[in-house]
C-alpha positions as CSV (number, residue, x, y, z in Angstrom):
1,X,37.2,1.2,102.6
2,X,39.6,4.2,102.0
3,X,39.4,7.2,104.8
4,X,40.6,10.6,104.2
5,X,41.1,13.3,106.3
6,X,41.3,17.5,106.4
7,X,43.0,18.8,109.2
8,X,42.8,22.3,109.4
9,X,44.5,25.0,112.5
10,X,41.9,27.7,113.5
11,X,44.5,30.1,113.8
12,X,43.0,32.3,110.1
13,X,41.1,32.0,107.8
14,X,41.2,29.2,105.0
15,X,42.8,30.3,101.7
16,X,42.7,28.8,97.9
17,X,45.4,26.3,99.2
18,X,43.2,24.8,101.5
19,X,40.6,24.7,99.3
20,X,42.7,22.6,96.9
21,X,43.4,20.5,100.1
22,X,40.1,20.1,101.3
23,X,38.8,19.2,97.8
24,X,41.5,16.7,97.3
25,X,41.0,14.8,100.4
26,X,36.9,15.0,99.6
27,X,36.8,14.0,96.2
28,X,39.3,11.0,96.7
29,X,37.1,9.3,99.1
30,X,34.0,10.1,97.2
31,X,35.6,8.7,93.9
32,X,36.9,5.2,95.7
33,X,33.5,5.4,97.7
34,X,35.1,5.9,101.0
35,X,35.1,8.2,104.1
36,X,35.9,12.0,104.2
37,X,36.6,13.4,107.8
38,X,37.4,16.8,109.1
39,X,39.6,17.0,112.0
40,X,40.3,20.9,114.1
41,X,43.7,20.7,114.8
42,X,43.4,23.4,117.6
43,X,46.0,22.4,120.4
44,X,47.7,25.9,120.1
45,X,44.7,27.8,122.3
46,X,46.8,31.1,122.0
47,X,46.4,31.1,118.6
48,X,43.3,29.4,117.6
49,X,40.2,31.4,117.5
50,X,36.4,30.2,117.7
51,X,35.7,32.6,114.9
52,X,38.0,30.8,112.8
53,X,37.0,27.5,113.7
54,X,33.1,28.5,112.6
55,X,34.7,30.1,109.0
56,X,35.9,26.8,108.4
57,X,32.7,25.1,108.9
58,X,31.3,27.8,106.5
59,X,33.7,27.5,104.2
60,X,33.7,24.0,103.1
61,X,29.9,23.8,103.4
62,X,30.0,26.7,100.9
63,X,32.3,24.7,98.6
64,X,30.5,21.7,99.0
65,X,32.2,19.5,101.1
66,X,30.4,17.3,103.5
67,X,31.7,15.5,106.5
68,X,30.9,13.1,109.0
69,X,30.5,14.2,112.8
70,X,31.0,14.9,115.5
71,X,33.9,16.5,114.1
72,X,37.3,15.4,116.0
73,X,38.9,18.6,117.9
74,X,42.7,18.1,119.3
75,X,42.1,20.4,122.2
76,X,39.6,17.5,123.5
77,X,42.1,14.8,123.4
78,X,44.7,15.7,125.2
79,X,44.7,12.6,127.3
80,X,45.6,10.7,123.9
81,X,48.6,12.2,123.3
82,X,49.8,12.0,126.8
83,X,49.5,8.4,126.9
84,X,51.8,8.5,123.5
85,X,54.0,10.6,125.3
86,X,54.3,8.4,128.1
87,X,55.0,5.1,126.1
88,X,58.0,6.9,124.6
89,X,59.3,8.1,127.8
90,X,59.0,4.7,129.5
91,X,60.9,3.8,126.3
92,X,63.9,6.3,127.6
93,X,63.8,8.1,123.9
94,X,62.5,11.7,125.6
95,X,65.2,14.3,126.8
96,X,64.0,17.5,127.9
97,X,65.6,21.0,125.6
98,X,66.4,23.6,127.8
99,X,67.5,25.6,124.5
100,X,65.6,28.7,123.1
101,X,65.1,29.4,119.7
102,X,67.8,32.2,119.6
103,X,70.6,29.7,121.6
104,X,69.7,26.8,119.1
105,X,70.1,29.5,116.1
106,X,73.1,30.6,117.5
107,X,74.5,26.8,117.7
108,X,73.8,26.4,114.2
109,X,75.6,29.1,113.2
110,X,78.6,28.3,115.0
111,X,78.6,25.1,113.4
112,X,78.2,26.5,110.1
113,X,80.9,24.5,108.3
114,X,79.4,21.3,109.2
115,X,77.4,20.0,106.4
116,X,73.8,19.5,108.2
117,X,74.0,23.1,109.5
118,X,72.2,23.8,106.4
119,X,69.5,21.2,106.8
120,X,66.1,22.2,106.8
121,X,63.5,19.7,108.2
122,X,59.5,20.2,108.3
123,X,60.1,22.3,111.4
124,X,62.9,24.4,110.1
125,X,66.6,24.1,110.7
126,X,67.4,20.9,112.3
127,X,68.1,21.3,115.9
128,X,71.8,20.3,116.7
129,X,71.2,17.9,119.9
130,X,72.6,20.3,122.4
131,X,70.6,18.9,125.2
132,X,70.9,15.7,123.9
133,X,73.9,14.4,126.0
134,X,73.4,17.0,128.9
135,X,74.8,15.0,132.7
136,X,72.0,14.2,134.3
137,X,73.2,16.3,137.6
138,X,72.9,19.6,135.0
139,X,69.8,18.4,133.6
140,X,68.1,17.5,137.2
141,X,69.0,21.1,138.4
142,X,67.6,23.3,135.6
143,X,64.1,21.2,136.0
144,X,64.3,21.7,139.8
145,X,64.8,25.3,138.8
146,X,62.1,25.6,136.8
147,X,63.6,26.0,133.4
148,X,61.5,26.0,130.5
149,X,61.9,23.2,128.4
150,X,60.4,21.4,125.2
151,X,60.5,17.2,125.2
152,X,62.3,16.1,122.1
153,X,63.0,12.6,120.6
154,X,66.1,10.8,120.9
155,X,65.9,10.0,117.2
156,X,69.3,8.2,116.4
157,X,67.9,6.1,120.0
158,X,64.3,5.5,118.4
159,X,65.9,4.1,115.7
160,X,67.6,1.3,117.7
161,X,64.3,0.2,118.7
162,X,62.4,-0.7,115.1
163,X,62.9,-2.6,112.8
164,X,65.7,-1.7,109.8
165,X,63.8,-0.6,106.7
166,X,61.0,1.5,107.6
167,X,59.1,2.8,104.6
168,X,55.6,4.5,103.8
169,X,53.8,4.0,100.3
170,X,53.5,7.6,98.0
171,X,50.7,7.7,95.8
172,X,51.4,11.5,95.0
173,X,54.6,13.0,95.0
174,X,57.1,14.5,96.6
175,X,59.1,17.5,96.1
176,X,61.2,16.1,93.4
177,X,59.0,13.7,92.1
178,X,59.2,10.9,94.2
179,X,56.4,8.2,94.0
180,X,55.7,4.6,95.1
181,X,57.4,2.8,98.1
182,X,59.6,5.3,99.9
183,X,62.7,4.6,102.4
184,X,61.7,6.4,105.5
185,X,65.0,8.3,106.6
186,X,64.0,9.8,109.9
187,X,67.8,10.3,110.9
188,X,67.4,13.7,108.4
189,X,64.9,15.0,110.6
190,X,66.1,15.3,113.7
191,X,65.4,15.3,117.2
192,X,61.6,16.8,117.0
193,X,59.7,18.7,119.6
194,X,57.1,16.3,120.9
195,X,55.0,18.8,123.4
196,X,56.0,21.9,125.6
197,X,55.5,23.2,128.6
198,X,52.5,25.1,126.9
199,X,51.6,22.7,124.3
200,X,50.8,19.0,125.8
201,X,51.5,17.7,122.1
202,X,53.5,18.8,118.7
203,X,51.7,18.3,115.5
204,X,54.1,14.9,115.1
205,X,53.0,13.1,118.0
206,X,48.9,14.5,117.6
207,X,49.0,13.8,114.0
208,X,50.0,10.3,114.3
209,X,47.8,9.5,117.4
210,X,44.9,10.9,115.3
211,X,45.1,9.2,112.1
212,X,45.6,5.9,114.0
213,X,42.1,6.6,116.0
214,X,40.3,7.8,113.2
215,X,41.2,5.0,110.7
216,X,42.9,7.3,108.4
217,X,44.1,5.0,105.6
218,X,45.0,7.7,103.2
219,X,46.6,11.3,103.9
220,X,46.5,13.8,101.1
221,X,48.5,16.9,101.9
222,X,50.9,19.3,100.2
223,X,54.3,18.4,99.2
224,X,56.1,21.0,101.8
225,X,54.9,18.1,104.3
226,X,56.7,15.0,102.7
227,X,60.1,15.5,105.0
228,X,57.6,15.2,107.9
229,X,56.4,11.8,106.6
230,X,60.2,10.3,106.9
231,X,59.7,11.1,111.4
232,X,55.7,10.8,111.6
233,X,56.5,6.9,110.0
234,X,59.2,6.5,113.1
235,X,56.5,7.4,115.5
236,X,54.2,5.1,114.0
237,X,56.4,2.1,114.4
238,X,57.5,3.5,118.0
239,X,53.9,3.6,119.2
240,X,52.5,0.1,117.5
241,X,50.3,2.3,115.2
242,X,48.9,1.5,111.8
243,X,50.9,3.6,108.6
244,X,48.6,5.2,106.2
245,X,49.6,5.7,102.8
246,X,50.3,9.1,101.7
247,X,49.4,11.2,98.8
248,X,51.6,14.4,98.9
249,X,50.1,17.1,96.0
250,X,51.3,20.3,94.7
251,X,50.7,23.8,96.7
252,X,49.5,26.5,95.4
253,X,51.3,29.8,94.9
254,X,50.1,33.6,94.2
255,X,51.0,35.6,91.1
256,X,54.9,35.7,93.0
257,X,55.5,32.5,93.7
258,X,54.7,32.3,97.1
259,X,52.5,29.8,98.4
260,X,49.6,31.1,100.1
261,X,49.2,31.8,103.8
262,X,46.7,33.1,106.3
263,X,47.6,36.6,105.4
264,X,46.6,36.4,102.0
265,X,43.2,38.6,102.3
266,X,42.3,38.3,98.3
267,X,42.8,34.2,98.8
268,X,40.8,33.9,101.6
269,X,37.4,32.0,101.2
270,X,35.5,33.9,103.3
271,X,36.8,36.9,101.1
272,X,36.3,35.3,98.2
273,X,32.4,34.3,99.0
274,X,31.4,37.9,100.2
275,X,32.9,39.1,96.9
276,X,30.3,37.1,94.8
277,X,32.6,33.9,93.8
278,X,31.1,30.8,93.3
279,X,32.0,27.2,94.6
280,X,32.7,26.4,90.7
281,X,34.8,29.9,90.0
282,X,37.1,28.8,93.3
283,X,37.4,25.5,91.6
284,X,38.6,26.8,88.3
285,X,40.8,29.2,89.9
286,X,42.9,26.3,91.6
287,X,42.8,24.0,88.5
288,X,40.3,21.7,89.4
């Protein structure tokens, strides 16, 4: 049976782009007699708000979506992500990174002549690996001093722990029209962050754990997350988790060509509801 999901973060109000993503996941499951799940990705407690979470439920119900309960809230399952992280640590695939964002940007600028310096991954410019080869005594000293750090995956080393030929099934399309069986190339994404001192898990780690525990078989999401599939496929292999199929879809954009954001007041579903729009009119706006 097909199982899809819509997994928003309650860091703002839903907009038209979210409506398209949610309806796509819901109607795909409905069409194939499957199940549709709603998941609240609220790991970042500093940015998530209860009022935004309630608005998610209100907006989706207004659109006519129905979902299974109880809804999985990531903030209630930190132990699941900790277990996955511990497994990767036990495999010696994780290292502390003490670089600030400013230091990473400076390092990338210094290496501007290198081809990889201009590459952009799903989390922004690719991390240059500064802390990957830190001497153990330096690493231990910084940890003892309490220097803030993130935990990163040693992607090159991780690739030696899995079988060659990692791939995933794409039922939608990537940014360049990719469809069908795709080769996973995690090396293009670099050493992603798995967790931070203030965050128990990154998006990449949490999403593969959640999808596996919830039995998600088809991930429908925007084409801007196509690149993330490469590294998530690697995490699935390392953690012995099943790999769902993927269906990346087009992104909705405003009149200037920019994709909608949570700052676009006129595109917020709550604003459209209050101004008298109907679910049918919203569907027309997003081309469904």
